[in-house]
Backbone bond lengths (Angstrom), bond angles and torsions (degrees), N, CA, C in turn:
res aa  C-N    CA-C-N  psi(-1)  N-CA   C-N-CA  omega(-1)  CA-C   N-CA-C  phi
1 M - - - 1.489 - - 1.578 107.67 -
2 N 1.303 112.64 127.11 1.409 118.80 -179.85 1.547 112.42 -101.80
3 V 1.286 118.30 135.56 1.470 122.92 177.78 1.458 110.70 -103.02
4 T 1.333 115.47 123.61 1.438 119.36 179.93 1.481 115.76 -82.46
5 L 1.256 114.49 165.05 1.516 117.97 -178.60 1.559 106.64 -65.60
6 E 1.323 121.19 -36.91 1.420 123.63 -177.87 1.534 108.86 -63.53
7 Q 1.334 117.68 -44.15 1.468 120.90 179.47 1.581 111.29 -60.34
8 V 1.304 115.84 -38.23 1.445 121.75 175.54 1.437 113.35 -61.46
9 K 1.398 115.67 -46.76 1.461 121.01 174.56 1.481 112.92 -59.20
10 Q 1.313 117.40 -41.73 1.483 121.68 -176.11 1.544 107.32 -68.04
11 A 1.337 117.89 -40.04 1.401 122.09 178.47 1.512 112.46 -61.28
12 G 1.348 112.97 -41.76 1.471 121.29 175.51 1.470 113.04 -58.53
13 V 1.365 117.25 -47.05 1.401 120.60 175.25 1.528 115.90 -58.20
14 V 1.281 113.22 -45.66 1.506 119.40 -178.40 1.524 108.49 -66.11
15 L 1.303 119.92 -41.61 1.445 121.76 176.67 1.518 113.34 -65.18
16 K 1.254 117.51 -34.22 1.471 121.58 175.87 1.535 111.42 -64.98
17 R 1.342 114.12 -44.18 1.446 117.12 178.68 1.511 112.48 -66.56
18 V 1.338 118.58 -40.45 1.450 123.25 179.92 1.576 106.12 -63.95
19 N 1.271 119.97 -42.48 1.460 119.83 179.53 1.461 113.62 -67.69
20 E 1.362 118.38 -39.57 1.514 121.25 175.09 1.525 110.32 -61.45
21 E 1.323 117.42 -38.98 1.463 120.04 -178.17 1.547 109.05 -71.58
22 K 1.257 118.58 -38.24 1.460 125.37 177.41 1.496 109.77 -58.69
23 L 1.350 117.07 -48.90 1.440 125.59 179.41 1.584 111.30 -61.12
24 R 1.323 112.96 -42.70 1.491 118.58 179.24 1.514 110.45 -62.58
25 L 1.313 115.67 -43.27 1.464 121.40 -177.91 1.523 109.98 -70.26
26 Q 1.324 119.52 -33.84 1.493 122.04 174.62 1.481 111.01 -68.45
27 K 1.272 120.78 -36.47 1.425 121.79 177.18 1.513 111.04 -68.55
28 E 1.341 115.47 -39.74 1.477 120.62 -178.33 1.568 107.57 -65.11
29 A 1.357 114.10 -42.82 1.474 116.97 -177.72 1.559 109.68 -68.86
30 A 1.280 117.25 -31.80 1.507 118.75 177.82 1.566 108.75 -63.91
31 V 1.323 114.89 -42.05 1.498 116.36 -179.78 1.515 108.90 -65.45
32 Y 1.291 120.50 -40.90 1.412 122.49 -178.74 1.497 109.96 -65.22
33 N 1.342 120.73 -38.12 1.416 125.25 -177.63 1.539 109.39 -66.30
34 L 1.383 113.29 -42.60 1.507 121.53 179.79 1.537 105.24 -61.79
35 E 1.299 118.25 -45.70 1.461 120.40 -176.52 1.561 111.70 -63.79
36 K 1.360 112.35 -38.46 1.481 117.48 177.97 1.530 111.82 -63.67
37 R 1.398 116.22 -43.47 1.459 119.09 177.91 1.469 113.03 -63.95
38 A 1.397 117.46 -40.36 1.450 119.84 178.67 1.474 110.33 -66.76
39 M 1.306 120.64 -39.21 1.405 121.25 176.40 1.612 112.76 -61.71
40 Q 1.270 115.46 -42.76 1.435 121.71 175.99 1.494 112.03 -58.34
41 I 1.335 116.99 -44.02 1.430 123.70 177.45 1.606 109.99 -63.23
42 A 1.259 114.09 -46.10 1.538 120.26 178.07 1.506 111.40 -52.96
43 F 1.383 112.66 -48.77 1.495 113.71 178.86 1.561 115.13 -70.74
44 R 1.353 114.23 -30.33 1.395 117.35 174.22 1.526 112.92 -62.61
45 E 1.325 115.01 -39.61 1.519 120.46 178.86 1.492 110.37 -61.57
46 V 1.390 113.91 -37.64 1.513 116.84 -179.91 1.516 108.99 -68.43
47 E 1.391 116.36 -42.45 1.426 120.35 179.97 1.521 114.51 -61.06
48 M 1.344 114.60 -31.52 1.467 120.40 -177.82 1.490 109.47 -87.96
49 G 1.290 121.11 -2.76 1.463 124.91 -178.19 1.477 114.30 78.02
50 I 1.236 118.28 16.74 1.508 121.58 -179.56 1.510 109.91 -76.30
51 T 1.351 118.07 -39.99 1.389 121.42 179.86 1.575 105.67 -126.48
52 Q 1.317 111.56 160.03 1.530 117.85 175.69 1.552 108.29 -75.40
53 P 1.332 114.38 151.81 1.474 117.72 171.61 1.529 111.27 -56.35
54 F 1.357 115.15 146.41 1.386 120.89 -174.66 1.571 110.25 -77.83
55 S 1.355 112.52 132.81 1.436 117.46 -175.57 1.489 112.35 -85.50
56 S 1.369 117.83 -14.80 1.399 119.83 178.46 1.517 108.60 -155.37
57 M 1.328 112.31 165.75 1.498 120.16 176.72 1.487 111.78 -59.93
58 K 1.351 115.82 -35.58 1.434 125.79 177.97 1.500 110.06 -58.86
59 D 1.344 116.55 -50.92 1.442 121.97 175.90 1.533 114.77 -56.16
60 L 1.343 113.29 -45.76 1.428 118.76 176.93 1.564 112.70 -59.98
61 M 1.278 115.38 -45.89 1.487 119.50 -178.77 1.466 112.92 -67.54
62 E 1.408 118.56 -31.14 1.438 121.42 176.07 1.532 109.15 -65.98
63 K 1.372 115.17 -42.74 1.418 118.71 -180.00 1.489 111.75 -64.74
64 V 1.367 117.22 -43.97 1.431 122.18 179.07 1.559 111.29 -61.29
65 S 1.313 115.99 -40.38 1.403 121.43 178.84 1.516 111.74 -64.14
66 G 1.304 117.51 -40.59 1.466 121.30 177.50 1.530 110.82 -66.91
67 L 1.321 115.69 -42.01 1.454 117.70 175.96 1.567 114.44 -62.82
68 M 1.278 115.39 -34.42 1.456 120.80 -178.51 1.547 110.90 -63.10
69 K 1.310 116.52 -19.65 1.461 122.78 177.70 1.583 111.77 -84.48
70 E 1.335 115.12 -10.46 1.471 119.89 -174.87 1.511 106.78 -98.00
71 D 1.348 115.26 166.46 1.412 123.63 170.42 1.535 106.93 -76.52
72 L 1.241 121.74 104.44 1.447 124.61 -170.54 1.556 109.87 -68.92
73 D 1.302 116.41 -29.93 1.505 120.43 175.67 1.513 111.83 -59.95
74 V 1.364 114.45 -39.97 1.418 117.97 -176.45 1.545 109.21 -76.64
75 V 1.328 116.34 -34.82 1.488 119.24 178.84 1.445 109.26 -66.88
76 E 1.399 120.09 -43.26 1.471 120.27 -179.47 1.441 110.48 -64.52
77 K 1.344 119.46 -38.44 1.489 119.89 -177.29 1.538 106.95 -68.42
78 A 1.302 123.24 -39.50 1.399 126.16 175.53 1.513 113.13 -56.41
79 L 1.363 113.86 -46.69 1.482 117.85 176.58 1.523 111.32 -61.63
80 E 1.302 115.94 -40.77 1.468 117.04 -179.37 1.512 112.34 -64.57
81 R 1.317 116.33 -30.95 1.437 121.81 -178.96 1.498 112.57 -88.16
82 G 1.271 117.80 -6.92 1.442 124.69 177.40 1.495 115.42 81.86
83 Y 1.348 117.64 27.94 1.425 121.15 -176.63 1.521 111.48 -90.58
84 G 1.289 117.16 18.96 1.449 120.46 -171.97 1.482 115.01 -93.24
85 N 1.266 121.53 -9.78 1.451 123.79 -174.43 1.510 113.76 -75.44
86 V 1.325 114.91 69.09 1.495 119.87 -175.66 1.480 115.16 -66.40
87 N 1.246 119.74 -20.31 1.429 122.27 -178.29 1.478 113.98 -68.90
88 N 1.397 117.09 -23.79 1.462 120.54 -179.06 1.524 115.36 -113.49
89 I 1.228 116.28 13.21 1.506 119.57 178.34 1.461 111.30 -61.93
90 G 1.362 117.60 127.14 1.398 125.15 178.47 1.545 114.77 84.80
91 T 1.368 114.89 4.68 1.440 118.70 178.02 1.532 107.40 -130.82
92 L 1.384 111.81 157.81 1.416 117.87 176.33 1.546 108.49 -109.25
93 V 1.264 116.39 123.88 1.506 119.54 -177.83 1.455 107.33 -110.53
94 E 1.292 117.92 114.45 1.514 123.49 177.61 1.541 107.76 -72.79
95 G 1.336 109.23 145.09 1.466 114.15 174.91 1.510 113.43 82.41
96 V 1.268 119.67 -1.56 1.499 120.88 176.91 1.574 106.21 -94.27
97 T 1.261 114.14 131.18 1.444 118.05 -179.60 1.529 111.78 -134.28
98 G 1.315 117.53 171.28 1.474 117.67 176.87 1.484 116.39 73.66
99 K 1.305 115.85 -154.32 1.468 118.83 -174.29 1.448 114.84 -69.92
100 T 1.357 118.68 -12.44 1.464 116.63 177.13 1.501 115.54 -78.58
101 R 1.320 114.61 -10.76 1.436 118.41 -179.74 1.531 110.27 -87.39
102 N 1.312 117.38 135.22 1.457 116.59 179.39 1.490 115.19 -84.86
103 A 1.334 116.24 169.63 1.509 116.89 -169.33 1.557 111.49 -64.62
104 F 1.353 117.80 -30.47 1.513 117.92 177.56 1.518 108.73 -66.65
105 E 1.307 120.73 -43.35 1.440 121.22 178.21 1.547 113.29 -61.46
106 E 1.368 117.99 -40.42 1.406 118.71 177.65 1.518 111.71 -65.10
107 W 1.278 119.00 -35.26 1.489 122.39 -178.04 1.575 109.55 -70.60
108 V 1.371 115.62 -48.61 1.391 119.84 -173.14 1.560 109.48 -74.61
109 L 1.280 118.78 -45.47 1.479 123.32 -173.05 1.542 112.26 -80.61
110 E 1.370 117.25 -35.60 1.443 118.83 -173.35 1.524 113.93 -117.83
111 G 1.331 114.75 -8.12 1.522 119.76 -177.93 1.472 115.08 75.38
112 K 1.381 116.21 14.41 1.478 116.78 177.15 1.464 114.49 -78.12
113 L 1.219 120.60 137.14 1.476 125.50 177.39 1.520 110.42 -106.59
């Protein structure tokens, strides 16, 4: 079986289109994965009491959009370490315990490092 130069050119064109489509789909999937992670973080913030529950889908999507501009690895690590209680930053709240207390409060009130 002989392969002509024209067949090689056609195969090259097909492979180029396939590769371009693959790259487009990978980029699209990356955006959806980023949106999924941002949405999970948004709901985790609500569960932790950092933000109020979303009153509408628009509010949720605005929050997700804002999170998508952030470094989600850093945001997740901060949530894991309990640095998310922005309502009390710079203040000491007596009687607050557990995950709702920020690191500064734990250090000053309880001596935890």
